[in-house]
C-alpha positions as CSV (number, residue, x, y, z in Angstrom):
1,M,0.0,0.0,0.0
2,M,1.4,3.4,-1.0
3,K,2.4,6.1,1.4
4,Q,-0.3,8.5,0.1
5,E,-3.1,5.9,0.7
6,L,-1.7,5.1,4.2
7,T,-1.8,8.8,5.0
8,Y,-5.6,8.9,4.4
9,W,-6.2,5.7,6.4
10,V,-4.2,7.2,9.3
11,T,-6.2,10.4,9.1
12,L,-9.5,8.4,9.2
13,S,-8.3,6.4,12.2
14,L,-7.3,9.6,14.1
15,I,-10.5,11.5,13.7
16,P,-11.4,12.5,17.3
17,K,-14.8,12.0,19.0
18,M,-15.9,9.4,16.4
19,W,-16.3,5.8,17.4
20,T,-14.2,3.2,15.6
21,K,-17.4,1.3,14.7
22,R,-18.6,4.4,12.9
23,K,-15.3,4.9,11.0
24,N,-15.5,1.4,9.7
25,E,-19.1,1.7,8.8
26,I,-18.3,4.8,6.7
27,F,-15.6,2.9,4.8
28,V,-17.8,-0.1,4.2
29,N,-20.3,2.3,2.7
30,C,-17.5,3.5,0.4
31,F,-16.6,-0.1,-0.5
32,Q,-20.2,-1.1,-1.2
33,H,-21.0,1.9,-3.4
34,I,-20.9,1.4,-7.2
35,P,-18.5,2.6,-8.4
36,Q,-16.4,2.1,-5.2
37,I,-15.2,5.2,-3.4
38,S,-11.5,5.0,-2.5
39,I,-10.2,6.2,0.9
40,I,-8.5,9.1,-1.0
41,D,-11.7,10.1,-2.8
42,L,-13.6,10.0,0.5
43,F,-11.5,12.8,1.8
44,E,-10.8,14.8,-1.4
45,N,-14.3,14.8,-2.8
46,S,-16.8,16.2,-0.3
47,S,-19.7,15.3,-2.6
48,N,-19.1,11.7,-1.5
49,W,-19.9,12.6,2.1
50,E,-23.6,12.7,1.4
51,I,-23.4,9.4,-0.6
52,V,-21.8,7.5,2.3
53,G,-24.2,8.9,4.8
54,L,-22.3,11.5,6.8
55,N,-24.4,13.7,9.1
56,E,-23.6,17.4,9.6
57,T,-21.4,16.8,12.6
58,E,-19.4,14.2,10.7
59,K,-18.9,16.4,7.7
60,T,-17.4,19.0,10.0
61,Q,-15.1,16.3,11.5
62,F,-13.9,15.3,8.0
63,E,-13.3,18.9,7.1
64,E,-11.1,19.3,10.2
65,A,-9.4,15.9,9.5
66,R,-8.5,17.1,5.9
67,A,-6.5,19.9,7.5
68,Q,-4.4,17.3,9.3
69,L,-3.4,15.5,6.1
70,A,0.0,17.2,5.7
71,N,0.9,16.5,9.3
72,N,-0.2,12.9,9.0
73,S,1.9,12.5,5.8
74,F,5.0,13.5,7.8
75,L,3.9,11.0,10.5
76,V,3.6,8.2,8.0
77,E,7.0,9.0,6.6
78,E,8.5,9.0,10.1
79,L,6.8,5.6,11.0
80,M,8.0,4.0,7.8
81,A,11.6,5.4,8.1
82,Q,11.8,3.9,11.6
83,G,10.7,0.4,10.5
84,Y,7.0,0.4,11.7
85,D,4.3,-1.1,9.6
86,I,0.9,0.6,9.1
87,L,-1.9,-1.9,8.5
88,P,-5.4,-0.5,7.6
89,I,-8.3,-2.9,8.2
90,T,-8.3,-3.7,4.4
91,H,-4.6,-4.7,4.4
92,K,-3.7,-8.3,3.5
93,D,-1.6,-8.6,6.7
94,Y,-4.3,-7.3,9.0
95,P,-5.2,-10.1,11.4
96,R,-8.3,-11.9,10.0
97,L,-9.2,-13.2,13.5
98,L,-9.4,-9.7,14.9
99,K,-11.9,-8.7,12.3
100,D,-13.9,-11.9,12.8
101,N,-14.1,-11.4,16.6
102,L,-14.6,-7.7,16.8
103,K,-16.5,-7.1,13.6
104,F,-17.0,-3.3,13.1
105,N,-15.2,-2.6,16.4
106,A,-11.9,-3.9,15.0
107,P,-9.3,-1.1,15.0
108,T,-9.4,0.9,11.7
109,V,-5.6,0.9,11.6
110,I,-3.0,-1.0,13.6
111,Y,0.7,-0.1,13.9
112,T,3.2,-2.9,14.2
113,K,6.9,-3.7,14.4
114,G,8.2,-7.2,14.1
115,N,7.2,-10.4,12.4
116,K,3.8,-9.7,10.8
117,S,3.2,-13.4,10.1
118,L,2.5,-13.8,13.8
119,L,-0.8,-12.0,13.2
120,Q,-2.0,-15.0,11.1
121,T,-0.6,-17.7,13.4
122,P,-2.9,-19.7,15.8
123,S,-2.8,-17.9,19.1
124,I,-3.9,-17.9,22.7
125,A,-4.3,-15.2,25.3
126,I,-3.6,-15.8,29.0
127,V,-5.3,-13.1,31.1
128,G,-5.6,-12.2,34.7
129,S,-4.9,-9.9,37.6
130,R,-1.9,-7.5,37.8
131,N,-1.6,-8.7,41.5
132,A,-1.9,-12.4,40.6
133,D,-1.0,-15.0,43.3
134,A,1.7,-17.6,43.0
135,I,-0.6,-20.4,41.7
136,S,-2.0,-18.1,39.0
137,L,1.5,-17.2,37.8
138,S,2.4,-20.9,37.8
139,F,-0.7,-21.6,35.7
140,T,0.3,-18.9,33.3
141,D,3.8,-20.3,33.0
142,N,2.4,-23.8,32.3
143,I,-0.1,-22.6,29.6
144,A,2.5,-20.4,27.9
145,K,5.0,-23.3,27.6
146,K,2.2,-25.6,26.4
147,A,1.2,-23.1,23.8
148,T,4.9,-22.9,22.6
149,E,5.0,-26.7,22.3
150,E,1.9,-26.5,20.1
151,N,3.4,-23.7,17.9
152,K,0.8,-21.2,19.1
153,V,1.5,-17.5,19.6
154,V,1.0,-16.0,23.1
155,V,-0.9,-12.7,23.1
156,S,0.2,-10.4,25.9
157,G,-1.1,-7.0,27.1
158,F,2.3,-6.2,28.7
159,A,0.9,-5.4,32.1
160,K,2.5,-6.6,35.3
161,G,1.4,-9.9,36.7
162,V,-0.2,-12.5,34.4
163,D,0.5,-10.5,31.2
164,C,4.2,-10.2,31.7
165,Q,4.5,-13.8,33.0
166,A,2.9,-15.1,29.9
167,L,5.3,-13.1,27.7
168,D,8.4,-14.1,29.6
169,S,7.4,-17.8,29.9
170,A,6.8,-18.0,26.1
171,L,10.1,-16.4,25.3
172,E,12.0,-18.6,27.8
173,A,10.5,-21.6,26.1
174,N,11.7,-20.3,22.7
175,G,8.1,-19.4,21.8
176,K,6.5,-16.5,20.1
177,S,4.4,-13.6,21.4
178,I,2.4,-10.5,20.3
179,I,2.6,-7.6,22.6
180,V,-0.5,-5.4,22.5
181,L,0.3,-1.9,23.8
182,P,-1.9,0.4,25.9
183,Q,-0.1,3.4,24.3
184,G,1.2,4.6,20.9
185,I,3.8,2.4,19.3
186,M,6.4,5.2,19.1
187,T,6.4,5.6,22.9
188,F,7.6,2.1,23.5
189,G,11.3,2.9,23.2
190,S,12.6,1.1,26.3
191,G,10.5,-1.9,25.4
192,F,12.0,-2.1,21.9
193,K,15.4,-2.1,23.5
194,Q,14.5,-4.8,25.9
195,Y,13.0,-7.1,23.3
196,F,15.2,-6.1,20.3
197,K,16.8,-9.6,20.0
198,H,13.4,-11.3,20.0
199,I,11.9,-8.9,17.5
200,A,15.0,-9.3,15.2
201,Q,14.6,-13.1,15.5
202,G,11.0,-13.0,14.5
203,K,9.8,-14.2,17.9
204,V,7.9,-11.0,18.9
205,L,5.6,-8.6,17.2
206,V,4.7,-5.3,19.0
207,M,1.4,-3.7,18.0
208,S,-0.8,-0.7,18.9
209,S,-4.1,0.6,17.7
210,F,-3.6,4.1,19.2
211,A,-2.2,7.3,17.9
212,P,1.5,6.5,17.3
213,K,2.8,9.1,19.8
214,A,0.1,8.7,22.4
215,P,1.3,8.1,26.0
216,W,0.1,5.3,28.2
217,S,-3.3,5.9,29.9
218,V,-5.9,4.0,31.9
219,E,-8.4,4.6,29.1
220,F,-6.1,3.0,26.6
221,A,-5.4,0.1,28.9
222,M,-9.1,-0.7,29.1
223,A,-9.6,-0.2,25.3
224,R,-6.7,-2.6,24.6
225,N,-8.3,-5.5,26.4
226,P,-10.9,-6.4,23.7
227,I,-8.0,-6.4,21.2
228,I,-6.1,-9.0,23.3
229,Y,-9.2,-11.2,23.4
230,G,-9.9,-10.5,19.7
231,L,-6.5,-11.7,18.6
232,A,-6.7,-15.0,20.4
233,S,-8.2,-18.2,19.2
234,E,-8.4,-19.4,22.8
235,I,-8.5,-17.5,26.1
236,F,-7.1,-18.9,29.3
237,V,-8.0,-17.1,32.6
238,A,-5.5,-17.4,35.4
239,Q,-7.2,-15.2,38.0
240,S,-10.2,-12.8,37.8
241,D,-12.0,-10.5,40.1
242,D,-15.7,-10.0,39.8
243,K,-15.2,-6.7,38.0
244,G,-12.6,-5.0,35.9
245,G,-11.0,-5.7,32.5
246,T,-10.5,-9.5,32.9
247,W,-14.1,-10.1,34.1
248,A,-15.6,-7.8,31.4
249,G,-13.6,-9.5,28.6
250,V,-14.5,-13.0,29.7
251,I,-18.2,-12.2,30.1
252,D,-18.2,-10.7,26.7
253,G,-16.4,-13.7,25.3
254,L,-18.8,-16.1,26.8
255,R,-21.7,-14.2,25.4
256,K,-20.1,-14.6,21.9
257,N,-19.4,-18.3,22.5
258,R,-15.6,-17.9,22.5
259,P,-13.5,-20.8,23.8
260,I,-12.6,-19.7,27.3
261,F,-10.8,-21.9,29.9
262,V,-10.7,-20.8,33.5
263,R,-8.3,-22.2,36.2
264,Y,-10.3,-24.0,38.8
265,P,-9.5,-22.3,42.1
266,E,-8.1,-23.8,45.2
267,K,-10.4,-24.1,48.2
268,N,-9.6,-20.9,50.0
269,E,-8.9,-18.6,47.0
270,K,-10.7,-15.3,46.9
271,N,-11.4,-14.6,43.3
272,A,-14.2,-14.9,40.7
273,N,-12.8,-17.9,38.8
274,L,-15.6,-20.2,40.0
275,L,-18.2,-17.6,39.1
276,L,-16.9,-17.6,35.5
277,I,-17.0,-21.4,35.4
278,Q,-20.6,-21.2,36.6
279,K,-21.4,-18.8,33.8
280,G,-20.2,-21.2,31.1
281,A,-16.4,-21.1,31.0
282,S,-14.6,-24.5,30.8
283,A,-12.7,-25.5,33.9
284,V,-9.1,-26.5,33.7
285,D,-6.4,-27.5,36.3
286,V,-3.2,-25.7,36.9
287,S,-1.6,-27.5,34.0
288,G,-4.4,-26.5,31.6
289,N,-6.0,-30.0,31.5
290,S,-9.8,-30.1,31.2
291,L,-11.8,-30.8,34.3
292,T,-15.3,-32.4,34.5
293,L,-17.0,-30.8,37.5
294,S,-20.0,-32.1,39.5
295,P,-22.8,-29.6,40.3
296,E,-21.5,-29.5,43.9
297,E,-18.0,-28.6,42.8
298,K,-19.3,-25.6,40.8
299,K,-20.8,-24.1,43.9
300,T,-19.1,-21.0,45.3
301,P,-18.2,-20.6,49.0
302,E,-21.1,-18.1,49.2
303,Q,-23.6,-20.6,47.8
304,L,-22.4,-23.3,50.2
305,K,-22.6,-20.9,53.1
306,K,-26.2,-19.9,52.2
307,E,-27.2,-23.6,51.8
308,K,-25.8,-24.3,55.3
309,L,-27.7,-21.4,56.8
310,D,-30.9,-22.4,55.1
311,S,-30.5,-25.9,56.4
312,D,-29.9,-24.6,59.9
313,L,-32.9,-22.3,59.7
314,I,-35.2,-25.1,58.5
315,A,-34.0,-27.3,61.4
316,V,-34.8,-24.6,63.9
317,L,-38.2,-23.9,62.4
318,N,-39.0,-27.6,62.3
319,S,-38.1,-28.0,66.0
320,V,-40.7,-25.5,67.4
321,E,-44.3,-24.5,66.8
322,M,-43.2,-20.9,66.2
323,I,-40.3,-18.6,67.0
324,T,-39.2,-15.0,66.7
325,A,-36.4,-13.7,64.6
326,K,-34.5,-12.7,67.7
327,E,-34.7,-16.2,69.2
328,I,-33.5,-17.8,65.9
329,I,-30.4,-15.4,66.0
330,S,-29.7,-16.5,69.5
331,R,-30.0,-20.2,68.8
332,L,-27.7,-20.1,65.7
333,N,-25.3,-17.7,67.4
334,L,-25.4,-15.2,64.5
335,D,-24.1,-11.7,64.5
336,W,-27.2,-10.4,62.9
337,K,-29.8,-7.7,63.7
338,D,-33.5,-8.7,64.0
339,D,-34.4,-6.8,60.8
340,K,-31.8,-8.6,58.8
341,M,-33.1,-12.0,60.0
342,K,-36.7,-11.0,59.3
343,R,-35.8,-9.9,55.7
344,Y,-34.0,-13.2,55.2
345,L,-36.9,-15.3,56.5
346,D,-39.4,-13.3,54.4
347,N,-37.5,-14.4,51.3
348,M,-37.3,-18.1,52.3
349,Q,-39.8,-20.2,50.6
350,Q,-39.9,-22.7,53.5
351,A,-40.6,-20.0,56.2
352,E,-44.0,-18.6,57.0
353,K,-44.6,-15.4,58.9
354,M,-47.5,-15.0,61.4
355,K,-48.6,-12.4,63.8
356,V,-49.8,-13.3,67.3
357,K,-50.8,-10.5,69.7
358,N,-48.7,-7.9,67.8
359,R,-45.6,-10.0,67.8
360,V,-44.1,-11.5,64.6
361,Y,-43.3,-15.2,64.7
362,Y,-42.0,-17.7,62.1
363,R,-42.8,-21.3,61.5
364,L,-42.1,-24.0,58.9
365,K,-44.5,-23.4,56.0
366,G,-47.3,-26.0,55.7
367,K,-47.0,-27.2,59.3
368,S,-50.3,-27.0,61.3
369,Q,-49.6,-25.9,64.8
370,Q,-51.5,-25.2,68.0
371,G,-51.5,-21.5,68.9
372,L,-49.5,-20.8,72.0
373,F,-51.7,-17.9,73.1
374,D,-55.3,-18.4,72.3
375,G,-55.8,-22.1,71.5
376,Q,-56.4,-21.5,67.7
377,I,-54.9,-23.5,64.9
378,Y,-52.7,-21.4,62.6
379,D,-52.5,-22.9,59.1
């Protein structure tokens, strides 16, 4: 692809305050028009803007973008002179898997340095917490080395914890990796020095979807996560909280029926791995081997705790004719307030509330009992 055409693609990708999805929709409209409208004609001939469906705000954005063409031409020259590759979404080297997984949300342009063939190689992503515990890092090491044995590329987000462990383990095993940056590719100077040998050997590709000179930001770190998932044929989860980037990425992947494998947690671990398994992810052991779990094994500690409490409550209710919430709390030695117990019992299908002489009692539902105060039967 010629430098002039790349300049227009970079200009499209850098239009501020316009979603990536919308940028891709606009170009698809160009592609589908008969005759086709080229990326150059899209900018140079404003009569095409109506044809491809630009609204008034977007027309203004394109006018402002045209004013940046000269600057972007110098930027493209600088990138090419320094050995970076610029891959618009229509480029033959653009990763097909990324387009298949992200559809219209795939980056309009990506910037790379290194072995571009890695973008077309079977790949996995190993994701997890920045503050991963020892067993999660061990799992990451095992999966990365196993991927290397299977000639698969390991996709890394280059964050501390699981991401860096995945990258380091793959390279130690003489494997290959794609580093997905949360910043512009031209700001990764120290990283290029660190991985120069691996890049030169064709073992590492560095890529970014952000403006080439953009610094690291939290916003970019979050926006990078879908790209990591989108580049991977399989996703392995070392450790996840019940919120944040890992959780959101896995939930989205499950919704799209992506192959996701989650490390089955040890008994006392405090993470959301088991919740992800309950939501449909496949369970694997610390070596990445598939596990077949019983319904009981899929229960979280919170579920087991609730089942135990429900069982204890039913036993108490079954042992008396009727009882107050306060008396139940005392019998079970719970650090609860009366109102909390009442709300809990009101939501229990097996518990029935009754009022006797302005006092609230509970009993086991469906059990006929002799009234304690007035000799009546309460059914």
